[in-house]
N, CA, C, O and CB atoms as a CASP TS submission, in Angstrom:
PFRMAT TS
TARGET T0000
AUTHOR 0000-0000-0000
METHOD Language model
MODEL 1
PARENT N/A
ATOM      1  N   MET     1       0.830  -1.189   0.000  1.00  0.00           N
ATOM      2  CA  MET     1       0.000   0.000   0.000  1.00  0.00           C
ATOM      3  C   MET     1       0.870   1.248   0.000  1.00  0.00           C
ATOM      4  O   MET     1       0.902   2.005   0.970  1.00  0.00           O
ATOM      5  CB  MET     1      -0.942   0.001   1.207  1.00  0.00           C
ATOM      6  N   ARG     2       1.568   1.442  -1.096  1.00  0.00           N
ATOM      7  CA  ARG     2       2.435   2.605  -1.213  1.00  0.00           C
ATOM      8  C   ARG     2       2.012   3.413  -2.410  1.00  0.00           C
ATOM      9  O   ARG     2       1.507   2.875  -3.395  1.00  0.00           O
ATOM     10  CB  ARG     2       3.912   2.195  -1.327  1.00  0.00           C
ATOM     11  N   ASP     3       2.218   4.699  -2.319  1.00  0.00           N
ATOM     12  CA  ASP     3       2.052   5.545  -3.496  1.00  0.00           C
ATOM     13  C   ASP     3       3.348   5.446  -4.288  1.00  0.00           C
ATOM     14  O   ASP     3       4.432   5.644  -3.739  1.00  0.00           O
ATOM     15  CB  ASP     3       1.714   7.044  -3.107  1.00  0.00           C
ATOM     16  N   VAL     4       3.241   5.147  -5.549  1.00  0.00           N
ATOM     17  CA  VAL     4       4.424   5.032  -6.392  1.00  0.00           C
ATOM     18  C   VAL     4       4.768   6.414  -6.919  1.00  0.00           C
ATOM     19  O   VAL     4       3.915   7.127  -7.448  1.00  0.00           O
ATOM     20  CB  VAL     4       4.196   4.024  -7.562  1.00  0.00           C
ATOM     21  N   GLN     5       6.016   6.772  -6.765  1.00  0.00           N
ATOM     22  CA  GLN     5       6.519   8.063  -7.227  1.00  0.00           C
ATOM     23  C   GLN     5       7.285   7.858  -8.525  1.00  0.00           C
ATOM     24  O   GLN     5       7.801   6.767  -8.769  1.00  0.00           O
ATOM     25  CB  GLN     5       7.422   8.732  -6.152  1.00  0.00           C
ATOM     26  N   PRO     6       7.369   8.889  -9.360  1.00  0.00           N
ATOM     27  CA  PRO     6       8.183   8.777 -10.571  1.00  0.00           C
ATOM     28  C   PRO     6       9.641   8.494 -10.198  1.00  0.00           C
ATOM     29  O   PRO     6      10.115   8.949  -9.157  1.00  0.00           O
ATOM     30  CB  PRO     6       8.080  10.071 -11.421  1.00  0.00           C
ATOM     31  N   PRO     7      10.341   7.756 -11.032  1.00  0.00           N
ATOM     32  CA  PRO     7      11.739   7.483 -10.714  1.00  0.00           C
ATOM     33  C   PRO     7      12.574   8.769 -10.718  1.00  0.00           C
ATOM     34  O   PRO     7      12.293   9.716 -11.453  1.00  0.00           O
ATOM     35  CB  PRO     7      12.320   6.475 -11.713  1.00  0.00           C
ATOM     36  N   ILE     8      13.574   8.768  -9.899  1.00  0.00           N
ATOM     37  CA  ILE     8      14.502   9.888  -9.811  1.00  0.00           C
ATOM     38  C   ILE     8      15.500   9.750 -10.954  1.00  0.00           C
ATOM     39  O   ILE     8      16.066   8.679 -11.173  1.00  0.00           O
ATOM     40  CB  ILE     8      15.228   9.931  -8.418  1.00  0.00           C
ATOM     41  N   THR     9      15.708  10.842 -11.678  1.00  0.00           N
ATOM     42  CA  THR     9      16.583  10.782 -12.850  1.00  0.00           C
ATOM     43  C   THR     9      17.804  11.697 -12.766  1.00  0.00           C
ATOM     44  O   THR     9      18.615  11.731 -13.692  1.00  0.00           O
ATOM     45  CB  THR     9      15.797  11.131 -14.071  1.00  0.00           C
ATOM     46  N   SER    10      17.941  12.430 -11.677  1.00  0.00           N
ATOM     47  CA  SER    10      19.099  13.320 -11.550  1.00  0.00           C
ATOM     48  C   SER    10      19.422  13.542 -10.076  1.00  0.00           C
ATOM     49  O   SER    10      18.601  13.287  -9.195  1.00  0.00           O
ATOM     50  CB  SER    10      18.833  14.678 -12.257  1.00  0.00           C
ATOM     51  N   ASP    11      20.619  14.016  -9.835  1.00  0.00           N
ATOM     52  CA  ASP    11      21.023  14.328  -8.458  1.00  0.00           C
ATOM     53  C   ASP    11      20.160  15.459  -7.885  1.00  0.00           C
ATOM     54  O   ASP    11      19.878  15.486  -6.687  1.00  0.00           O
ATOM     55  CB  ASP    11      22.523  14.722  -8.410  1.00  0.00           C
ATOM     56  N   GLU    12      19.748  16.383  -8.744  1.00  0.00           N
ATOM     57  CA  GLU    12      18.896  17.489  -8.298  1.00  0.00           C
ATOM     58  C   GLU    12      17.539  16.950  -7.811  1.00  0.00           C
ATOM     59  O   GLU    12      17.044  17.358  -6.760  1.00  0.00           O
ATOM     60  CB  GLU    12      18.692  18.519  -9.449  1.00  0.00           C
ATOM     61  N   GLN    13      16.960  16.051  -8.571  1.00  0.00           N
ATOM     62  CA  GLN    13      15.699  15.439  -8.132  1.00  0.00           C
ATOM     63  C   GLN    13      15.906  14.640  -6.847  1.00  0.00           C
ATOM     64  O   GLN    13      15.064  14.660  -5.949  1.00  0.00           O
ATOM     65  CB  GLN    13      15.124  14.525  -9.238  1.00  0.00           C
ATOM     66  N   TYR    14      17.026  13.946  -6.772  1.00  0.00           N
ATOM     67  CA  TYR    14      17.355  13.163  -5.581  1.00  0.00           C
ATOM     68  C   TYR    14      17.350  14.051  -4.339  1.00  0.00           C
ATOM     69  O   TYR    14      16.780  13.688  -3.310  1.00  0.00           O
ATOM     70  CB  TYR    14      18.727  12.478  -5.744  1.00  0.00           C
ATOM     71  N   GLN    15      17.988  15.215  -4.441  1.00  0.00           N
ATOM     72  CA  GLN    15      18.013  16.141  -3.307  1.00  0.00           C
ATOM     73  C   GLN    15      16.602  16.625  -2.966  1.00  0.00           C
ATOM     74  O   GLN    15      16.259  16.774  -1.793  1.00  0.00           O
ATOM     75  CB  GLN    15      18.926  17.343  -3.617  1.00  0.00           C
ATOM     76  N   GLY    16      15.792  16.866  -3.988  1.00  0.00           N
ATOM     77  CA  GLY    16      14.409  17.281  -3.757  1.00  0.00           C
ATOM     78  C   GLY    16      13.594  16.204  -3.063  1.00  0.00           C
ATOM     79  O   GLY    16      12.797  16.499  -2.172  1.00  0.00           O
ATOM     80  N   TYR    17      13.790  14.962  -3.467  1.00  0.00           N
ATOM     81  CA  TYR    17      13.079  13.848  -2.835  1.00  0.00           C
ATOM     82  C   TYR    17      13.510  13.703  -1.380  1.00  0.00           C
ATOM     83  O   TYR    17      12.684  13.445  -0.504  1.00  0.00           O
ATOM     84  CB  TYR    17      13.334  12.533  -3.603  1.00  0.00           C
ATOM     85  N   LYS    18      14.828  13.873  -1.123  1.00  0.00           N
ATOM     86  CA  LYS    18      15.314  13.772   0.258  1.00  0.00           C
ATOM     87  C   LYS    18      14.691  14.864   1.123  1.00  0.00           C
ATOM     88  O   LYS    18      14.306  14.614   2.265  1.00  0.00           O
ATOM     89  CB  LYS    18      16.858  13.871   0.302  1.00  0.00           C
ATOM     90  N   LEU    19      14.595  16.066   0.578  1.00  0.00           N
ATOM     91  CA  LEU    19      13.967  17.165   1.312  1.00  0.00           C
ATOM     92  C   LEU    19      12.490  16.868   1.557  1.00  0.00           C
ATOM     93  O   LEU    19      11.979  17.110   2.651  1.00  0.00           O
ATOM     94  CB  LEU    19      14.125  18.491   0.541  1.00  0.00           C
ATOM     95  N   ALA    20      11.812  16.349   0.553  1.00  0.00           N
ATOM     96  CA  ALA    20      10.394  16.000   0.704  1.00  0.00           C
ATOM     97  C   ALA    20      10.219  14.921   1.773  1.00  0.00           C
ATOM     98  O   ALA    20       9.275  14.982   2.561  1.00  0.00           O
ATOM     99  CB  ALA    20       9.805  15.518  -0.644  1.00  0.00           C
ATOM    100  N   ALA    21      11.107  13.946   1.808  1.00  0.00           N
ATOM    101  CA  ALA    21      11.027  12.887   2.819  1.00  0.00           C
ATOM    102  C   ALA    21      11.171  13.466   4.223  1.00  0.00           C
ATOM    103  O   ALA    21      10.453  13.067   5.140  1.00  0.00           O
ATOM    104  CB  ALA    21      12.113  11.822   2.571  1.00  0.00           C
ATOM    105  N   GLU    22      12.092  14.402   4.388  1.00  0.00           N
ATOM    106  CA  GLU    22      12.276  15.045   5.694  1.00  0.00           C
ATOM    107  C   GLU    22      11.012  15.799   6.111  1.00  0.00           C
ATOM    108  O   GLU    22      10.573  15.702   7.257  1.00  0.00           O
ATOM    109  CB  GLU    22      13.481  16.009   5.657  1.00  0.00           C
ATOM    110  N   LYS    23      10.433  16.549   5.172  1.00  0.00           N
ATOM    111  CA  LYS    23       9.215  17.311   5.476  1.00  0.00           C
ATOM    112  C   LYS    23       8.067  16.376   5.814  1.00  0.00           C
ATOM    113  O   LYS    23       7.314  16.629   6.754  1.00  0.00           O
ATOM    114  CB  LYS    23       8.828  18.212   4.292  1.00  0.00           C
ATOM    115  N   LEU    24       7.929  15.301   5.053  1.00  0.00           N
ATOM    116  CA  LEU    24       6.829  14.375   5.312  1.00  0.00           C
ATOM    117  C   LEU    24       7.009  13.637   6.632  1.00  0.00           C
ATOM    118  O   LEU    24       6.025  13.277   7.277  1.00  0.00           O
ATOM    119  CB  LEU    24       6.707  13.375   4.177  1.00  0.00           C
ATOM    120  N   THR    25       8.245  13.410   7.036  1.00  0.00           N
ATOM    121  CA  THR    25       8.480  12.788   8.339  1.00  0.00           C
ATOM    122  C   THR    25       7.921  13.673   9.447  1.00  0.00           C
ATOM    123  O   THR    25       7.332  13.174  10.406  1.00  0.00           O
ATOM    124  CB  THR    25       9.989  12.533   8.561  1.00  0.00           C
ATOM    125  N   LYS    26       8.100  14.963   9.320  1.00  0.00           N
ATOM    126  CA  LYS    26       7.538  15.894  10.315  1.00  0.00           C
ATOM    127  C   LYS    26       6.016  15.888  10.280  1.00  0.00           C
ATOM    128  O   LYS    26       5.366  15.971  11.322  1.00  0.00           O
ATOM    129  CB  LYS    26       8.057  17.320  10.072  1.00  0.00           C
ATOM    130  N   VAL    27       5.450  15.790   9.086  1.00  0.00           N
ATOM    131  CA  VAL    27       3.988  15.721   8.959  1.00  0.00           C
ATOM    132  C   VAL    27       3.472  14.428   9.593  1.00  0.00           C
ATOM    133  O   VAL    27       2.443  14.431  10.269  1.00  0.00           O
ATOM    134  CB  VAL    27       3.557  15.803   7.464  1.00  0.00           C
ATOM    135  N   VAL    28       4.191  13.323   9.371  1.00  0.00           N
ATOM    136  CA  VAL    28       3.799  12.039   9.977  1.00  0.00           C
ATOM    137  C   VAL    28       3.787  12.172  11.490  1.00  0.00           C
ATOM    138  O   VAL    28       2.849  11.717  12.145  1.00  0.00           O
ATOM    139  CB  VAL    28       4.763  10.896   9.542  1.00  0.00           C
ATOM    140  N   GLU    29       4.809  12.784  12.047  1.00  0.00           N
ATOM    141  CA  GLU    29       4.876  12.951  13.501  1.00  0.00           C
ATOM    142  C   GLU    29       3.672  13.738  14.014  1.00  0.00           C
ATOM    143  O   GLU    29       3.098  13.395  15.048  1.00  0.00           O
ATOM    144  CB  GLU    29       6.182  13.660  13.901  1.00  0.00           C
ATOM    145  N   ALA    30       3.297  14.773  13.307  1.00  0.00           N
ATOM    146  CA  ALA    30       2.131  15.571  13.712  1.00  0.00           C
ATOM    147  C   ALA    30       0.851  14.753  13.602  1.00  0.00           C
ATOM    148  O   ALA    30      -0.003  14.815  14.487  1.00  0.00           O
ATOM    149  CB  ALA    30       2.020  16.844  12.850  1.00  0.00           C
ATOM    150  N   ARG    31       0.711  13.988  12.525  1.00  0.00           N
ATOM    151  CA  ARG    31      -0.497  13.160  12.335  1.00  0.00           C
ATOM    152  C   ARG    31      -0.563  12.046  13.381  1.00  0.00           C
ATOM    153  O   ARG    31      -1.648  11.672  13.828  1.00  0.00           O
ATOM    154  CB  ARG    31      -0.520  12.548  10.909  1.00  0.00           C
ATOM    155  N   GLU    32       0.599  11.519  13.769  1.00  0.00           N
ATOM    156  CA  GLU    32       0.624  10.513  14.834  1.00  0.00           C
ATOM    157  C   GLU    32       0.114  11.111  16.141  1.00  0.00           C
ATOM    158  O   GLU    32      -0.614  10.460  16.890  1.00  0.00           O
ATOM    159  CB  GLU    32       2.052   9.955  15.023  1.00  0.00           C
ATOM    160  N   GLN    33       0.495  12.336  16.403  1.00  0.00           N
ATOM    161  CA  GLN    33       0.035  13.007  17.620  1.00  0.00           C
ATOM    162  C   GLN    33      -1.482  13.204  17.587  1.00  0.00           C
ATOM    163  O   GLN    33      -2.159  12.992  18.593  1.00  0.00           O
ATOM    164  CB  GLN    33       0.746  14.366  17.788  1.00  0.00           C
ATOM    165  N   VAL    34      -2.009  13.607  16.438  1.00  0.00           N
ATOM    166  CA  VAL    34      -3.463  13.772  16.303  1.00  0.00           C
ATOM    167  C   VAL    34      -4.161  12.435  16.529  1.00  0.00           C
ATOM    168  O   VAL    34      -5.191  12.373  17.200  1.00  0.00           O
ATOM    169  CB  VAL    34      -3.828  14.343  14.902  1.00  0.00           C
ATOM    170  N   LEU    35      -3.603  11.372  15.971  1.00  0.00           N
ATOM    171  CA  LEU    35      -4.189  10.045  16.167  1.00  0.00           C
ATOM    172  C   LEU    35      -4.189   9.674  17.640  1.00  0.00           C
ATOM    173  O   LEU    35      -5.189   9.187  18.169  1.00  0.00           O
ATOM    174  CB  LEU    35      -3.425   8.989  15.354  1.00  0.00           C
ATOM    175  N   PHE    36      -3.065   9.906  18.296  1.00  0.00           N
ATOM    176  CA  PHE    36      -2.963   9.599  19.726  1.00  0.00           C
ATOM    177  C   PHE    36      -3.998  10.387  20.525  1.00  0.00           C
ATOM    178  O   PHE    36      -4.650   9.841  21.415  1.00  0.00           O
ATOM    179  CB  PHE    36      -1.547   9.909  20.244  1.00  0.00           C
ATOM    180  N   GLU    37      -4.143  11.652  20.209  1.00  0.00           N
ATOM    181  CA  GLU    37      -5.096  12.501  20.932  1.00  0.00           C
ATOM    182  C   GLU    37      -6.550  12.133  20.617  1.00  0.00           C
ATOM    183  O   GLU    37      -7.453  12.479  21.379  1.00  0.00           O
ATOM    184  CB  GLU    37      -4.850  13.969  20.590  1.00  0.00           C
ATOM    185  N   SER    38      -6.778  11.446  19.517  1.00  0.00           N
ATOM    186  CA  SER    38      -8.137  11.090  19.101  1.00  0.00           C
ATOM    187  C   SER    38      -8.556   9.699  19.577  1.00  0.00           C
ATOM    188  O   SER    38      -9.672   9.267  19.292  1.00  0.00           O
ATOM    189  CB  SER    38      -8.247  11.162  17.593  1.00  0.00           C
ATOM    190  N   ARG    39      -7.700   9.006  20.281  1.00  0.00           N
ATOM    191  CA  ARG    39      -7.947   7.607  20.606  1.00  0.00           C
ATOM    192  C   ARG    39      -9.227   7.359  21.399  1.00  0.00           C
ATOM    193  O   ARG    39      -9.758   6.248  21.362  1.00  0.00           O
ATOM    194  CB  ARG    39      -6.796   7.076  21.368  1.00  0.00           C
ATOM    195  N   HIS    40      -9.731   8.348  22.107  1.00  0.00           N
ATOM    196  CA  HIS    40     -10.947   8.163  22.903  1.00  0.00           C
ATOM    197  C   HIS    40     -12.184   8.741  22.223  1.00  0.00           C
ATOM    198  O   HIS    40     -13.266   8.762  22.811  1.00  0.00           O
ATOM    199  CB  HIS    40     -10.775   8.800  24.266  1.00  0.00           C
ATOM    200  N   ASN    41     -12.030   9.207  20.999  1.00  0.00           N
ATOM    201  CA  ASN    41     -13.146   9.795  20.275  1.00  0.00           C
ATOM    202  C   ASN    41     -13.390   8.971  18.999  1.00  0.00           C
ATOM    203  O   ASN    41     -12.673   9.118  18.009  1.00  0.00           O
ATOM    204  CB  ASN    41     -12.862  11.302  19.933  1.00  0.00           C
ATOM    205  N   PRO    42     -14.409   8.104  19.038  1.00  0.00           N
ATOM    206  CA  PRO    42     -14.635   7.212  17.892  1.00  0.00           C
ATOM    207  C   PRO    42     -14.909   7.947  16.587  1.00  0.00           C
ATOM    208  O   PRO    42     -14.615   7.421  15.514  1.00  0.00           O
ATOM    209  CB  PRO    42     -15.786   6.296  18.186  1.00  0.00           C
ATOM    210  N   ASP    43     -15.455   9.134  16.656  1.00  0.00           N
ATOM    211  CA  ASP    43     -15.733   9.893  15.429  1.00  0.00           C
ATOM    212  C   ASP    43     -14.448  10.449  14.813  1.00  0.00           C
ATOM    213  O   ASP    43     -14.315  10.490  13.590  1.00  0.00           O
ATOM    214  CB  ASP    43     -16.712  11.042  15.724  1.00  0.00           C
ATOM    215  N   ARG    44     -13.523  10.867  15.633  1.00  0.00           N
ATOM    216  CA  ARG    44     -12.295  11.481  15.135  1.00  0.00           C
ATOM    217  C   ARG    44     -11.205  10.466  14.817  1.00  0.00           C
ATOM    218  O   ARG    44     -10.359  10.714  13.958  1.00  0.00           O
ATOM    219  CB  ARG    44     -11.777  12.467  16.139  1.00  0.00           C
ATOM    220  N   ILE    45     -11.217   9.331  15.499  1.00  0.00           N
ATOM    221  CA  ILE    45     -10.093   8.408  15.341  1.00  0.00           C
ATOM    222  C   ILE    45     -10.015   7.830  13.931  1.00  0.00           C
ATOM    223  O   ILE    45      -8.916   7.646  13.407  1.00  0.00           O
ATOM    224  CB  ILE    45     -10.203   7.280  16.350  1.00  0.00           C
ATOM    225  N   GLU    46     -11.147   7.543  13.311  1.00  0.00           N
ATOM    226  CA  GLU    46     -11.105   6.981  11.955  1.00  0.00           C
ATOM    227  C   GLU    46     -10.556   7.994  10.951  1.00  0.00           C
ATOM    228  O   GLU    46      -9.788   7.638  10.058  1.00  0.00           O
ATOM    229  CB  GLU    46     -12.507   6.524  11.524  1.00  0.00           C
ATOM    230  N   ALA    47     -10.948   9.232  11.102  1.00  0.00           N
ATOM    231  CA  ALA    47     -10.412  10.276  10.224  1.00  0.00           C
ATOM    232  C   ALA    47      -8.912  10.451  10.461  1.00  0.00           C
ATOM    233  O   ALA    47      -8.151  10.630   9.510  1.00  0.00           O
ATOM    234  CB  ALA    47     -11.152  11.616  10.455  1.00  0.00           C
ATOM    235  N   ALA    48      -8.490  10.399  11.708  1.00  0.00           N
ATOM    236  CA  ALA    48      -7.068  10.537  12.035  1.00  0.00           C
ATOM    237  C   ALA    48      -6.269   9.359  11.471  1.00  0.00           C
ATOM    238  O   ALA    48      -5.155   9.539  10.978  1.00  0.00           O
ATOM    239  CB  ALA    48      -6.870  10.632  13.565  1.00  0.00           C
ATOM    240  N   ARG    49      -6.838   8.165  11.545  1.00  0.00           N
ATOM    241  CA  ARG    49      -6.163   6.989  10.973  1.00  0.00           C
ATOM    242  C   ARG    49      -6.017   7.134   9.462  1.00  0.00           C
ATOM    243  O   ARG    49      -4.956   6.855   8.904  1.00  0.00           O
ATOM    244  CB  ARG    49      -6.942   5.697  11.307  1.00  0.00           C
ATOM    245  N   ALA    50      -7.075   7.567   8.815  1.00  0.00           N
ATOM    246  CA  ALA    50      -7.045   7.735   7.358  1.00  0.00           C
ATOM    247  C   ALA    50      -6.013   8.792   6.952  1.00  0.00           C
ATOM    248  O   ALA    50      -5.268   8.595   5.992  1.00  0.00           O
ATOM    249  CB  ALA    50      -8.443   8.129   6.834  1.00  0.00           C
ATOM    250  N   ASP    51      -5.970   9.906   7.679  1.00  0.00           N
ATOM    251  CA  ASP    51      -4.985  10.954   7.379  1.00  0.00           C
ATOM    252  C   ASP    51      -3.558  10.434   7.536  1.00  0.00           C
ATOM    253  O   ASP    51      -2.694  10.695   6.699  1.00  0.00           O
ATOM    254  CB  ASP    51      -5.202  12.169   8.293  1.00  0.00           C
ATOM    255  N   LEU    52      -3.326   9.698   8.618  1.00  0.00           N
ATOM    256  CA  LEU    52      -1.991   9.156   8.860  1.00  0.00           C
ATOM    257  C   LEU    52      -1.617   8.150   7.771  1.00  0.00           C
ATOM    258  O   LEU    52      -0.493   8.176   7.268  1.00  0.00           O
ATOM    259  CB  LEU    52      -1.921   8.492  10.250  1.00  0.00           C
ATOM    260  N   LEU    53      -2.534   7.278   7.407  1.00  0.00           N
ATOM    261  CA  LEU    53      -2.255   6.290   6.367  1.00  0.00           C
ATOM    262  C   LEU    53      -1.912   6.968   5.041  1.00  0.00           C
ATOM    263  O   LEU    53      -0.982   6.551   4.351  1.00  0.00           O
ATOM    264  CB  LEU    53      -3.457   5.354   6.186  1.00  0.00           C
ATOM    265  N   THR    54      -2.649   7.994   4.691  1.00  0.00           N
ATOM    266  CA  THR    54      -2.402   8.702   3.435  1.00  0.00           C
ATOM    267  C   THR    54      -0.991   9.281   3.397  1.00  0.00           C
ATOM    268  O   THR    54      -0.283   9.122   2.403  1.00  0.00           O
ATOM    269  CB  THR    54      -3.432   9.818   3.242  1.00  0.00           C
ATOM    270  N   ILE    55      -0.591   9.935   4.444  1.00  0.00           N
ATOM    271  CA  ILE    55       0.730  10.569   4.452  1.00  0.00           C
ATOM    272  C   ILE    55       1.841   9.520   4.543  1.00  0.00           C
ATOM    273  O   ILE    55       2.914   9.705   3.967  1.00  0.00           O
ATOM    274  CB  ILE    55       0.842  11.560   5.625  1.00  0.00           C
ATOM    275  N   LEU    56       1.593   8.425   5.260  1.00  0.00           N
ATOM    276  CA  LEU    56       2.583   7.352   5.328  1.00  0.00           C
ATOM    277  C   LEU    56       2.808   6.722   3.962  1.00  0.00           C
ATOM    278  O   LEU    56       3.940   6.392   3.609  1.00  0.00           O
ATOM    279  CB  LEU    56       2.144   6.286   6.329  1.00  0.00           C
ATOM    280  N   ARG    57       1.746   6.555   3.198  1.00  0.00           N
ATOM    281  CA  ARG    57       1.870   5.981   1.858  1.00  0.00           C
ATOM    282  C   ARG    57       2.694   6.897   0.954  1.00  0.00           C
ATOM    283  O   ARG    57       3.564   6.431   0.219  1.00  0.00           O
ATOM    284  CB  ARG    57       0.478   5.737   1.243  1.00  0.00           C
ATOM    285  N   LYS    58       2.422   8.179   1.011  1.00  0.00           N
ATOM    286  CA  LYS    58       3.179   9.130   0.188  1.00  0.00           C
ATOM    287  C   LYS    58       4.656   9.132   0.590  1.00  0.00           C
ATOM    288  O   LYS    58       5.539   9.123  -0.268  1.00  0.00           O
ATOM    289  CB  LYS    58       2.588  10.555   0.321  1.00  0.00           C
ATOM    290  N   ARG    59       4.910   9.144   1.878  1.00  0.00           N
ATOM    291  CA  ARG    59       6.289   9.149   2.375  1.00  0.00           C
ATOM    292  C   ARG    59       7.013   7.875   1.956  1.00  0.00           C
ATOM    293  O   ARG    59       8.170   7.922   1.539  1.00  0.00           O
ATOM    294  CB  ARG    59       6.314   9.295   3.909  1.00  0.00           C
ATOM    295  N   GLN    60       6.333   6.741   2.067  1.00  0.00           N
ATOM    296  CA  GLN    60       6.970   5.484   1.705  1.00  0.00           C
ATOM    297  C   GLN    60       7.292   5.433   0.213  1.00  0.00           C
ATOM    298  O   GLN    60       8.331   4.901  -0.177  1.00  0.00           O
ATOM    299  CB  GLN    60       6.074   4.311   2.088  1.00  0.00           C
ATOM    300  N   GLY    61       6.423   5.974  -0.611  1.00  0.00           N
ATOM    301  CA  GLY    61       6.700   6.034  -2.041  1.00  0.00           C
ATOM    302  C   GLY    61       7.948   6.840  -2.341  1.00  0.00           C
ATOM    303  O   GLY    61       8.745   6.470  -3.203  1.00  0.00           O
ATOM    304  N   ILE    62       8.116   7.935  -1.633  1.00  0.00           N
ATOM    305  CA  ILE    62       9.312   8.766  -1.802  1.00  0.00           C
ATOM    306  C   ILE    62      10.553   8.022  -1.303  1.00  0.00           C
ATOM    307  O   ILE    62      11.599   8.044  -1.952  1.00  0.00           O
ATOM    308  CB  ILE    62       9.153  10.110  -1.049  1.00  0.00           C
ATOM    309  N   LEU    63      10.432   7.371  -0.160  1.00  0.00           N
ATOM    310  CA  LEU    63      11.569   6.606   0.361  1.00  0.00           C
ATOM    311  C   LEU    63      11.955   5.473  -0.583  1.00  0.00           C
ATOM    312  O   LEU    63      13.141   5.197  -0.764  1.00  0.00           O
ATOM    313  CB  LEU    63      11.242   6.041   1.748  1.00  0.00           C
ATOM    314  N   ASP    64      10.978   4.821  -1.180  1.00  0.00           N
ATOM    315  CA  ASP    64      11.260   3.750  -2.142  1.00  0.00           C
ATOM    316  C   ASP    64      11.992   4.301  -3.363  1.00  0.00           C
ATOM    317  O   ASP    64      12.940   3.683  -3.847  1.00  0.00           O
ATOM    318  CB  ASP    64       9.953   3.053  -2.575  1.00  0.00           C
ATOM    319  N   ALA    65      11.557   5.460  -3.865  1.00  0.00           N
ATOM    320  CA  ALA    65      12.215   6.073  -5.019  1.00  0.00           C
ATOM    321  C   ALA    65      13.657   6.448  -4.679  1.00  0.00           C
ATOM    322  O   ALA    65      14.553   6.282  -5.507  1.00  0.00           O
ATOM    323  CB  ALA    65      11.435   7.318  -5.489  1.00  0.00           C
ATOM    324  N   ILE    66      13.881   6.948  -3.478  1.00  0.00           N
ATOM    325  CA  ILE    66      15.236   7.292  -3.035  1.00  0.00           C
ATOM    326  C   ILE    66      16.110   6.035  -2.999  1.00  0.00           C
ATOM    327  O   ILE    66      17.235   6.049  -3.497  1.00  0.00           O
ATOM    328  CB  ILE    66      15.202   7.970  -1.636  1.00  0.00           C
ATOM    329  N   LYS    67      15.601   4.958  -2.417  1.00  0.00           N
ATOM    330  CA  LYS    67      16.374   3.713  -2.337  1.00  0.00           C
ATOM    331  C   LYS    67      16.696   3.182  -3.725  1.00  0.00           C
ATOM    332  O   LYS    67      17.814   2.731  -3.976  1.00  0.00           O
ATOM    333  CB  LYS    67      15.606   2.653  -1.536  1.00  0.00           C
ATOM    334  N   ASP    68      15.722   3.234  -4.629  1.00  0.00           N
ATOM    335  CA  ASP    68      15.957   2.771  -6.001  1.00  0.00           C
ATOM    336  C   ASP    68      17.059   3.584  -6.669  1.00  0.00           C
ATOM    337  O   ASP    68      17.939   3.021  -7.321  1.00  0.00           O
ATOM    338  CB  ASP    68      14.664   2.857  -6.827  1.00  0.00           C
ATOM    339  N   TYR    69      17.016   4.894  -6.512  1.00  0.00           N
ATOM    340  CA  TYR    69      18.031   5.763  -7.121  1.00  0.00           C
ATOM    341  C   TYR    69      19.406   5.469  -6.528  1.00  0.00           C
ATOM    342  O   TYR    69      20.393   5.363  -7.256  1.00  0.00           O
ATOM    343  CB  TYR    69      17.667   7.255  -6.916  1.00  0.00           C
ATOM    344  N   GLU    70      19.467   5.339  -5.216  1.00  0.00           N
ATOM    345  CA  GLU    70      20.754   5.046  -4.567  1.00  0.00           C
ATOM    346  C   GLU    70      21.307   3.702  -5.038  1.00  0.00           C
ATOM    347  O   GLU    70      22.511   3.568  -5.257  1.00  0.00           O
ATOM    348  CB  GLU    70      20.597   5.043  -3.029  1.00  0.00           C
ATOM    349  N   ARG    71      20.445   2.722  -5.192  1.00  0.00           N
ATOM    350  CA  ARG    71      20.877   1.413  -5.668  1.00  0.00           C
ATOM    351  C   ARG    71      21.420   1.517  -7.104  1.00  0.00           C
ATOM    352  O   ARG    71      22.459   0.937  -7.419  1.00  0.00           O
ATOM    353  CB  ARG    71      19.704   0.401  -5.603  1.00  0.00           C
ATOM    354  N   LEU    72      20.720   2.251  -7.961  1.00  0.00           N
ATOM    355  CA  LEU    72      21.182   2.434  -9.334  1.00  0.00           C
ATOM    356  C   LEU    72      22.513   3.178  -9.383  1.00  0.00           C
ATOM    357  O   LEU    72      23.374   2.854 -10.201  1.00  0.00           O
ATOM    358  CB  LEU    72      20.135   3.186 -10.145  1.00  0.00           C
ATOM    359  N   GLN    73      22.686   4.162  -8.525  1.00  0.00           N
ATOM    360  CA  GLN    73      23.934   4.922  -8.486  1.00  0.00           C
ATOM    361  C   GLN    73      25.097   4.018  -8.059  1.00  0.00           C
ATOM    362  O   GLN    73      26.196   4.129  -8.601  1.00  0.00           O
ATOM    363  CB  GLN    73      23.805   6.127  -7.522  1.00  0.00           C
ATOM    364  N   ARG    74      24.862   3.134  -7.101  1.00  0.00           N
ATOM    365  CA  ARG    74      25.918   2.216  -6.644  1.00  0.00           C
ATOM    366  C   ARG    74      26.335   1.256  -7.761  1.00  0.00           C
ATOM    367  O   ARG    74      27.516   0.958  -7.937  1.00  0.00           O
ATOM    368  CB  ARG    74      25.438   1.415  -5.413  1.00  0.00           C
ATOM    369  N   HIS    75      25.344   0.783  -8.505  1.00  0.00           N
ATOM    370  CA  HIS    75      25.624  -0.199  -9.556  1.00  0.00           C
ATOM    371  C   HIS    75      26.245   0.432 -10.804  1.00  0.00           C
ATOM    372  O   HIS    75      26.914  -0.250 -11.580  1.00  0.00           O
ATOM    373  CB  HIS    75      24.346  -0.921  -9.937  1.00  0.00           C
ATOM    374  N   SER    76      26.024   1.723 -10.994  1.00  0.00           N
ATOM    375  CA  SER    76      26.586   2.372 -12.171  1.00  0.00           C
ATOM    376  C   SER    76      27.960   2.990 -11.889  1.00  0.00           C
ATOM    377  O   SER    76      28.620   3.494 -12.798  1.00  0.00           O
ATOM    378  CB  SER    76      25.632   3.440 -12.675  1.00  0.00           C
ATOM    379  N   ALA    77      28.377   2.947 -10.642  1.00  0.00           N
ATOM    380  CA  ALA    77      29.670   3.553 -10.273  1.00  0.00           C
ATOM    381  C   ALA    77      30.822   2.623 -10.534  1.00  0.00           C
ATOM    382  O   ALA    77      31.973   2.978 -10.280  1.00  0.00           O
ATOM    383  CB  ALA    77      29.674   3.957  -8.814  1.00  0.00           C
TER
END
């Protein structure tokens, strides 16, 4: 359950993806806090879970693209 990101084709894109991953990690932390705070509210917890899942999927797609690029760079060196 990951969002697939376009492959990274340059070092410039690689740096952009790394920056995006850092930003999304902070967003994940905030969404985790909202989920934790919503644990006793059945109406809010499902929305908080959905929000967290959405951002985790996007972040994982970016992390996968970064790993793929790093692997390709190692093999082409």
